[in-house]
N, C-alpha and C positions, 0 to 999 in steps of 0.2 A: 715640174714633175721630178725635180732633183731629189726629193725626199720620199720617193715611192719605190716599191719593189714589185716585180712582176710575179703574180701567182697564176694558177691555171684558170681563175675566174676574173682575171684582170689585175690592174695595179691596186696596191694598198699602200697607205701611208706607213712609213717606217715605224711610227709609234704603235701601229697595230700588230707588229711582229711579236712582241712580248718575248717569252722564253722560247728558244729555238733549238730543235735537234737538227744538226747540220749534215748528217749522213744517215738516211733511212731509206727503206723501200716499202711501198704498199702493194706492189705487184712486180714479180720478176720471174723469169724462167731460168733456173739454175741447173737444168738437166745436164748440161755439158760437163758439169763437175761431179756427176755421180761417181762414187768410189766404192768398189766392192768391199764388203765387210769381211772380217775373218770368217772362214768357212763354217766354224762352229756356231756362229751367231746369225748366219744367213736365214735360217728358218724363222727366227724371231723378228728380223727386220723386213721380212716379206709380208708380215701380217699388218692389218690396220693399226694405226697409232692409238693405243689404249694405255691405261694406267700400268698394265703388267709389263709393257715393253718400252716405256718411255725412258727408263734408265739407260737402255742400250741406244735409243735414238739420241739421247743427249751426248753419249760417248762417241757415237758414229753418225752424226747428223746428215752426212752426205751419202750414207748408205741406205737411206730409206727414200724411195722414189716419191712417195706422196709428201714427205717432209719438204723436199726441194721443189715440189710443184707449187710454187707460191703465187700462182696466177689463176686458180680455179675459183668456183663459186663459194666453196666452204672457207677458203682463206680470205676472200673478199669480205665475207660476213664477219669473220674473226677480227680482221683489221678494223672494220667499222666499229665493232663493239670496243675494241682496244682504244681507238682514237677518241671515242666518247669519254672514256675514263681519263685518257691523256689530257683532254681539255678540262675535265673536272678537277684534276690535280694540279692545274696551273700551266699546262703546256698550251702554246698558241700557234706554233708554226713547225712544219715538217719540210725539210729540203730533201726532195725525192731524187735519189741518185741513179735511177735506172736510165742508162743511155742506150744508144743503138747497139744491138747485140744482146741486150737483156730483155727485149720485148716489153718495154714500158707500156703502161696502160693509162694514157691521159684521160680517157673516158672515165675510168674508175677514180682517178685523182679528182676530177671535177665533181663526181657524185659524192665522194667522201667529204670534200670541202663544203659542199652544200648541206650535207646532213649533220656535220659535226661542228661547223664554224672554226675548224682548224685550217689555217692558211697552208696551202700546199704549193710548193715551188718546183716546177718540172725542170729537168736538165736536158741538155742536148750533147752532142759529141759521140765518141765511140769507145766501147769497152774493148776488152782484149781480143787479139786476133782470133783466138780459138772460137769465139762466138759469132764471127762475121761470115756472111756468105761470100762466094768467090768474087762476085761483082764488086762488093765493097772492098775486099782485100786487094783488088787490082786498082783501086781508085788512087788518083794523084792527090797531092797536097791541095791543089786548087779545087778539085771536086769535093774533097772533105770540107774544105773551108767554105765553099758555097752552101753546103747543107747546113753547117753550123750557123752561118750568117743569116740564112733564110729563116731558120727556126728561132733565132734570137730577135730578129727585126720584123718579120712578116707573119709567120705562123708555122706550127709544127706539121709534119707529114700526117695526113688523114684528119688533122684537127687545125685547119688553117686559121680558125678564130682564136687559137691559143698559142701564145708565145712562151718560149723557154725563158727562165729567169737566171740561168747560169749554165756554164759548160761543165758537164760532169755526169757520172764519173768517167774520166778519161783513163782507160785501163792499159796496163803494160804487163808483160810476162817477165820471166827471168831466164835467159837474157831478153832484152827488149827486141822484139821482132821488127822487121822493116816497115810493115804496115803501121805498127804502133809508133814508130818514129815519125812517120808522115802524119799520123793523127795528132801527135804532140805539136808538130810544127804548124799544122792547120789551126789547132787550138790557140797557139801563140799569136798567129796572124790575126785571128778574129778578136782575141783579147786585147791586143795592142790597138786595134781600131775602135773597139767599143769601150774598153776600160772595165770589162765585166768580170765577175768572179769565176774562178775555175777550181775544180776539184779533181785530184789525181788519185788513182788506185795503183800503188807500186807493186811490181812483182815481188815474190817472197824471198828477197835476199837484201841484206843491209846495204849493198852497194847501189841498189836501183834508185832510191829516192834522189840521191845527188845527181845521178845520171839523167833522170827525168828533168830535174831543174836546170841542168846544163843545156840540154837540147831546147827546152822551153825558153830560157832566157836568151840563148844565142839567136833564136828565131824572133825575138822581140817581146816576149811575154813579160809581164810585170810580176815579180815574185811576191810582192805585197798583196796581190789579189788572188794568190794561189794557195790552195790547201793541199797538204800531203796527208792522205788518209792512212789509217791502219798502222800507225807507228807502234801501237801496242803489240803487234805481232811481227814487227820488222826490225826494230832496234833492240838488242838484247842487253845493252849496258848504257849507263848514264852518259859516259863520255861521248859515245857515238851520237846520242841524241843532242847533246849540247853543241857538238861540232857541226852537226847538220843545221841546227837552228842558227848558229852564228854565220855559217857560210851562205845560207839561202835567204834568210829573213822572211820565209813564207809562214803560213799558219801550220802549226803542228797539231794534228788531230788525233785524239784518243777516242775511237768510235766503236769499240767492242765491249763497252760496259754491259754487264750482264752475262758475258761469256766466262764462266767460272771453271770450265773443264781444261785441265792443263794439257791434255792430249789434243794437239792441233792436227786434225786429220788431213788438211791440205798441205801441211809441211811438218811431218812427224818429228823431224830432227830438232825442231824448235819447241820449247815449252811455252804454251800460252800462259800469259800472266793473269793474275787475279784482279778483281776490282780494287782491292787494297793496294796492289802494286801500281795500278793505273793512277790512283790518287797520289802515290809517292812520286811518280813522274811529273804530274801536274804541280805538285808542291815544289819539286826541284826547279821547274821552270819559273814558278812564282818567286822563289827565293833568289833566282838568278836575274830577276827583273824582266822576265819574258812573258808575263801572264797575258799581255795584250796580243800574243801570237798563238793562243791556245783555244781549241774548240773541242766540244764533247758530244758524243752520240752513242748509238747502239749498233747500227748497221743491221737491223733486223731484216732477214731475207729468207728465213725458213719458218715453217709453221710452229716448230717446237718452242720457239722463243716468244710466241704470243700467249696472252693470258688464257685464251680458250683451250690451249693445249698444255696448260700447266707451266707456262713460261713466265718471264719477268715483265713482258709488255713494254710499250713505249713510255710508260710513266715511271719505269724503274729508276732512271736518273734522278727524278725529283723526289720520289718516295724513299729511296734507299741509299743513293750515292751522295746527294748534297748534304744529308745529315752527317755523313762521314767527313766531308770537307769541313763542316762546322766543328766537329770534334778535333780536327787538325788545326783549328783556329784560323780558318779562312773567314774573313769578314763578310758581311752581307754585300758590301760593295764589290768585293772580289768575286763572289758568287754571281752577282749581276753582270760583272765583266765577262765571265765565262759563258753565261747562258743568254745574255741580252745584248750587251754592248759589242762584243767581238763578232757574233753572227751578223748583227746589223751593219757594222762597218765593212765586213766582208761582202755582204750582199748588195750594198748600195753601189751604183755606178751611174 
């Protein structure tokens, strides 16, 4: 079984993974992150999502409650249609990063995999403290470890027949809260025992990724099996990215492809970069001999980014971004490294 990966419908051979998106969601509750819009726009963002107000929704995605309700019937249908096209355009596997706190839907993951033939890999572990109930917030490292180990080796809560295939996304705030530190340590203990892949969500400050990796490695976690997500909204200069890569040797993930609005509502003091700038960062890492430590994705978690709502969809990377890599003279072997080889190496354990 050494060459297999755990999906929500059982193990598949690594050769069946194909092209992989390593950080996506098919159902998630993001209501905790609702952000009031400017008062002048509130009347427009209180209305149903239609063509006439989608410009405002794209600018203020977390100010429209229906947009961040990514776990209802209409979003499930839109995700289904989107994944059918994802498969048609050459996508094979989705790594679903909805951990405890984000109200993951393993039942929907299984249905989607059955209907689309897209492999879906479920995560375990714990998102940021803000999304947890009081009982979970009071849990010890040992309690958190037990839940992670059980879901990786026996079966997930409410779906005992389905195992998780990785730990993630493991969330932190800025600064990192006590619960989140315990969550990282529990993750490291499980990872060191299983040798499994891990995905981290860093708080929105450039100092957080290195602090996460310090806590994780000191607790025994293997940096080479860890992914640091959302670096395209965390590091604002090339030097910081290269220093982080040298110091940690983890996977550097650029997973906000398709987000082209420079106003980053969850951290307005930081300008969100464009897809062209994301390609620049990947090119920098390629030129520095670090292409084997890079992963790509979209982190779709709101309706407005789905095709049914006028968004880019899960196939954006293949249809619109990889051609940009080719213009930048990435070879087909290098593109396969980014979308096939690196995800496979990360997921295998």
